[in-house]
Every structure is written in structure tokens, then in C-alpha cells.
N, C-alpha and C positions, 0 to 999 in steps of 0.2 A: 532367432537364437543362434542358429548355425553361423550366420554371417557375422554377428557381433562377436561371438566367442572366437571365431577364426581370426578376425582382425586383432582382437586382444592378445591371443596367444602368440601371434607373430611379432608382437612388440617385446616379447620376453627373451629375445636373444637368438643367436645363430642356430641352436638345436631345434628351434621351432619354426624357422622360416618356411620350410616345406610342408608344414602341417596342413592337412585337409581332412574334412569329414568324409565318411563313407556316404554312399548315395542315400541310404535310408537312416532313420534314427527313431528312437522312442523317447518320450519324455513323460515322467511320472511325478506327481506331487507327493510330498511326505508331510504328515502332520507334525507339528512342532513337538508333540510328546514323543515322537519316534525319531527325532533328529539325531540324538546321540547314538541310537542303535545303528542308524545308517552310516554315521561317521566311523564307528567301530567296524562295521562290515567292510567299508572301503579300505580301511587300514589293513585288514586281513584278507583282502580279495585275492592276492597272489596265492596264498596258502590254500584258501577255499577252492580256488579253481584247479588245484592239483587233484582234488577229489571228484569234481564235476566240472565239465566244460561250461563256458559262458552260454553256449547254445542250449545245452541241456537245462541249465538253470532258467534261462529266459523262457523256454517253452513251458516249463513247470509253473513259472510265475504267471504267464498268460492264461494257462489252463486253470490254475487255482483261482484266479480272479475272473474267470469266464469271459476273457477277451478273445473274440474271434480273430483269427489270423490265417493267412495263406502263406505256406512255406515258400512259394515262388517269390514273394515280396519281402520276406523277412531278412534274408542274408544276401550279401553282395556276391 
């Protein structure tokens, strides 16, 4: 996924030529019934992250869904 998306975004013009993924990443599936909720969330993400950082939100998400994680490997 990382390789394919990196190659694709670099075809989208000069602003994206230097694009690269961070060392780690998370991938999550979303049910079709929740797709519109996710689209709305993404559209409002900048405003949302003024109240809570991405890191805070990600930790809460992992904890809410009982996903074990180690802080040493979550952030670059």
C-alpha cells in the first residue's frame, strides 16, 4: 500500500515529488455503512485537531478498540 500510493502521488505534480511515508503506519477498514461518517470526519479534520492532537486521538482509538500498542513503535 505504501509503495503504490507513494508512486501514485508523485505523478500528481511538483508539490508531491518529495512525498514519503513515515516509517510506521496504521491501516483500518471501515464498513460501507460508516463511509459517509469517515468522509465528513476527514473534511473537518483540521478543525477537530485544534481540540485534540492526532496522537491523543490515535491513542484513544487504540484503547477504545483494545488494540495493544507500544509507544516506542507508534511515533517516528
